[in-house]
Structure formats: C-alpha cells, structure tokens
C-alpha positions as CSV (number, residue, x, y, z in Angstrom):
1,M,-61.0,4.1,-21.9
2,A,-61.1,2.9,-25.5
3,R,-61.8,6.4,-26.6
4,A,-58.5,7.5,-25.1
5,G,-56.7,4.6,-26.7
6,L,-54.8,3.8,-23.6
7,T,-52.1,1.2,-23.7
8,V,-49.2,0.6,-21.4
9,D,-46.8,1.9,-24.1
10,R,-48.8,5.1,-24.6
11,I,-48.9,5.7,-20.8
12,V,-45.2,5.1,-20.4
13,A,-44.4,7.4,-23.4
14,A,-46.6,10.1,-21.9
15,A,-44.9,9.7,-18.6
16,A,-41.5,10.1,-20.3
17,E,-42.6,13.3,-22.0
18,L,-44.0,14.6,-18.7
19,A,-40.8,13.7,-16.9
20,D,-38.7,15.7,-19.3
21,E,-41.1,18.7,-19.3
22,A,-41.9,18.9,-15.6
23,G,-39.4,16.7,-13.8
24,F,-39.4,13.1,-12.8
25,E,-40.8,13.9,-9.4
26,K,-43.9,15.4,-11.0
27,V,-44.8,12.2,-12.8
28,S,-48.1,11.0,-11.2
29,L,-51.1,8.9,-12.3
30,S,-53.3,12.0,-11.8
31,A,-51.1,14.1,-14.1
32,L,-51.1,11.4,-16.8
33,A,-54.9,11.0,-16.5
34,R,-55.3,14.7,-17.1
35,R,-53.1,14.5,-20.2
36,F,-55.3,11.7,-21.6
37,G,-58.5,13.4,-20.5
38,V,-59.6,10.4,-18.4
39,K,-60.2,9.6,-14.8
40,D,-57.3,8.2,-12.7
41,A,-59.0,4.9,-12.4
42,S,-58.7,4.4,-16.2
43,L,-55.0,4.0,-15.8
44,Y,-55.2,1.2,-13.3
45,S,-56.2,-1.2,-16.0
46,H,-52.7,-0.7,-17.4
47,V,-50.4,0.0,-14.5
48,R,-50.8,-1.2,-10.9
49,N,-49.7,1.9,-9.1
50,L,-47.2,4.8,-9.2
51,N,-44.3,2.6,-8.4
52,D,-45.2,0.3,-11.3
53,L,-45.4,3.3,-13.6
54,R,-42.0,4.7,-12.5
55,T,-40.4,1.2,-12.8
56,R,-41.7,1.0,-16.4
57,L,-40.5,4.5,-17.1
58,A,-37.1,3.6,-15.7
59,L,-36.8,0.6,-17.9
60,H,-38.1,2.5,-20.9
61,A,-35.6,5.3,-20.4
62,G,-32.8,2.8,-19.7
63,G,-33.6,1.1,-23.0
64,E,-33.4,4.5,-24.8
65,L,-30.1,5.3,-23.1
66,I,-28.4,2.0,-23.9
67,D,-29.6,2.1,-27.5
68,R,-27.9,5.5,-27.8
69,I,-24.8,4.2,-26.2
70,A,-24.7,1.0,-28.3
71,A,-25.0,3.0,-31.5
72,A,-22.1,5.3,-30.3
73,V,-19.7,2.6,-29.3
74,A,-20.3,0.2,-32.2
75,G,-17.0,-0.8,-33.8
76,R,-14.9,1.1,-31.3
77,A,-12.6,-0.1,-28.5
78,G,-10.4,1.4,-25.8
79,R,-10.4,5.2,-25.4
80,D,-12.5,5.7,-28.5
81,A,-15.3,3.4,-27.1
82,L,-15.0,5.1,-23.7
83,A,-15.3,8.6,-25.2
84,A,-18.3,7.5,-27.4
85,F,-20.0,5.8,-24.4
86,A,-19.4,8.9,-22.2
87,G,-20.6,11.3,-24.9
88,A,-23.8,9.3,-25.5
89,Y,-24.5,9.1,-21.8
90,R,-24.0,12.8,-21.2
91,S,-26.1,13.9,-24.2
92,Y,-29.0,11.7,-23.2
93,A,-28.8,13.0,-19.6
94,L,-28.8,16.6,-20.7
95,E,-31.4,16.2,-23.5
96,H,-33.8,14.1,-21.4
97,P,-33.4,15.2,-17.8
98,G,-36.6,13.6,-16.5
99,R,-36.1,10.3,-18.3
100,Y,-32.5,10.3,-17.1
101,A,-33.6,10.9,-13.5
102,A,-35.9,7.8,-13.9
103,T,-32.8,5.7,-14.8
104,Q,-31.3,6.6,-11.4
105,I,-34.0,5.2,-9.2
106,R,-33.6,2.0,-7.3
107,V,-35.7,-0.6,-9.0
108,D,-36.8,-3.9,-7.4
109,Q,-34.5,-6.5,-9.1
110,S,-37.2,-9.1,-9.0
111,L,-39.3,-6.9,-11.3
112,V,-36.5,-6.3,-13.8
113,A,-34.6,-9.7,-13.8
114,D,-35.8,-10.4,-17.4
115,S,-35.3,-6.9,-18.7
116,P,-33.6,-6.9,-22.1
117,A,-32.5,-3.3,-21.6
118,L,-30.7,-4.1,-18.4
119,R,-29.0,-7.2,-19.9
120,R,-27.9,-5.2,-22.9
121,T,-26.6,-2.4,-20.6
122,A,-24.4,-4.9,-18.7
123,E,-23.2,-6.5,-21.9
124,I,-22.2,-3.3,-23.6
125,T,-20.7,-1.7,-20.5
126,Y,-18.8,-4.8,-19.4
127,G,-17.7,-5.5,-23.0
128,M,-16.2,-2.0,-23.3
129,L,-14.4,-2.4,-20.0
130,R,-13.0,-5.9,-20.9
131,A,-11.0,-4.1,-23.6
132,Y,-9.0,-2.6,-20.7
133,G,-8.2,-6.2,-19.5
134,L,-10.5,-6.0,-16.5
135,S,-12.3,-9.0,-14.9
136,E,-14.3,-9.4,-11.7
137,P,-14.3,-7.9,-9.2
138,D,-12.4,-5.0,-11.0
139,L,-15.2,-4.8,-13.6
140,T,-17.8,-4.0,-11.0
141,D,-15.5,-1.4,-9.4
142,A,-14.8,0.2,-12.8
143,V,-18.6,0.3,-13.6
144,R,-19.2,2.1,-10.3
145,L,-16.4,4.6,-11.0
146,L,-17.8,5.4,-14.5
147,R,-21.4,5.6,-13.3
148,S,-20.6,7.9,-10.4
149,T,-18.3,10.1,-12.5
150,F,-20.8,10.4,-15.4
151,H,-23.8,10.9,-13.2
152,G,-22.0,13.5,-10.9
153,Y,-20.8,15.5,-13.9
154,C,-24.2,15.5,-15.6
155,A,-26.0,16.4,-12.4
156,L,-23.7,19.3,-11.8
157,E,-23.8,20.5,-15.4
158,S,-27.5,20.3,-15.7
159,T,-28.0,22.5,-12.6
160,G,-25.4,25.1,-13.6
161,G,-23.1,23.8,-10.8
162,F,-19.9,24.5,-12.7
163,G,-19.3,28.2,-12.1
164,A,-15.6,28.6,-13.0
165,P,-14.9,30.2,-16.4
166,R,-13.3,27.0,-17.7
167,D,-15.1,25.6,-20.7
168,V,-17.4,22.7,-19.5
169,E,-16.7,20.8,-22.7
170,A,-12.9,21.0,-22.1
171,S,-13.3,19.8,-18.6
172,W,-15.5,16.9,-19.8
173,D,-12.8,15.9,-22.3
174,K,-10.2,15.9,-19.5
175,T,-12.5,13.8,-17.3
176,V,-12.9,11.2,-20.0
177,E,-9.1,11.2,-20.6
178,A,-8.5,10.8,-16.9
179,L,-10.9,7.8,-16.8
180,H,-9.1,6.3,-19.7
181,I,-5.8,6.6,-17.9
182,A,-7.3,5.2,-14.7
183,L,-8.8,2.2,-16.6
184,S,-5.5,1.6,-18.5
185,H,-3.6,1.5,-15.2
186,W,-6.3,-0.1,-13.0
187,P,-5.1,-1.3,-9.6
188,R,-5.9,-5.0,-9.9
189,E,-7.6,-6.8,-7.1
190,A,-5.0,-9.0,-5.3
191,R,-5.8,-12.6,-6.0
192,D,-5.7,-15.2,-3.3
193,A,-2.3,-16.9,-3.6
194,R,-3.4,-20.3,-2.1
C-alpha cells in the first residue's frame, strides 16, 4: 500500500479521471485497484465501500463545478451573472461528463451536512437569484428550474440529442435569455394575508 502511495485524495482523483474516461457507472473499487496496481482490499483502508467512494467523488466534482461557477460569476449580477453561471455549468458538464454525472447522484444528506462545497454552491446560487428579488419559497423553485433546465440541456447535448439544424449555441443563448425573463417576471408565491 505504501508503495502505491494511496491516499483518499489520490483515489478520488483517479476515480474522477476514470469517470470522465469510461463513464461514472464504470467507477468501481476493482477498476481503481487495477489502476494503482494493488489488490481491491488495499483501497478499503481509505474508503469504506463503493457508495463512500461515489459520495466522495460527487463532493469532489461538486467542488470543482462550483469553483468554476464562482470564478465566472464574480463581480456580475442579473443577466450577466446568470449567463456566466449557465456557461460555467455547461462547460463543466461537457468537458467532464463522468464527474458531472457524479454531481447528479442522490447523496445521503447526513454524510454531506458539513460539506464546504455544498454550502458554497447554495451561497452562490441563492446569491445570484436574490439579485432577481427572490426569496423563499420562490428561491427553491427557481433553483429547481435552473438545475432541471441546465441538466436537461447538457444531457441532450452530450448525447447528440439535438438533431435539428439550428445551431446549439444559439439555442443555448435563447434558453439563458428565456430564463432571465422568467426570473425577472417570477410569479411570486402568494403570501398568507392573515
């Protein structure tokens, strides 16, 4: 084990590379052990099981994604921030398909309650949306709209699902503009008038 220099960080980094090369579903402890030239059992000193590894990979990839988004939105607001956020999200999803797939798995919240990446994701996303004058429960609804739109678009684009001759980039720009308009004219949740 010492010969291989195994650490949790090295294992997760190798899992991220494997996910991008072969697909998230191909990430396994056996595949990683082969990459390091060790027996599967050597990995269990660092990760509990496949679920633990995938959770760590999801958090690692989520951290990379929010770092990219944070750099893109810094100093921007409104439509400019939304476009930068969307562009950073899309570029990460297309450049790192396996890592991006890891960010979409359902992770046990008790395992990630103290995750700096998840806290930062919420801060940046909600901060961007507050510039549109949104507050709860509208913030949560808007986050769900953005996530489902960005994810759906990226998933279709990455599999060649857009077959029409219309330029995919032009459609993306229209999608972001439509989201900006929707956020600017958000149907506010009716407040209890008691």
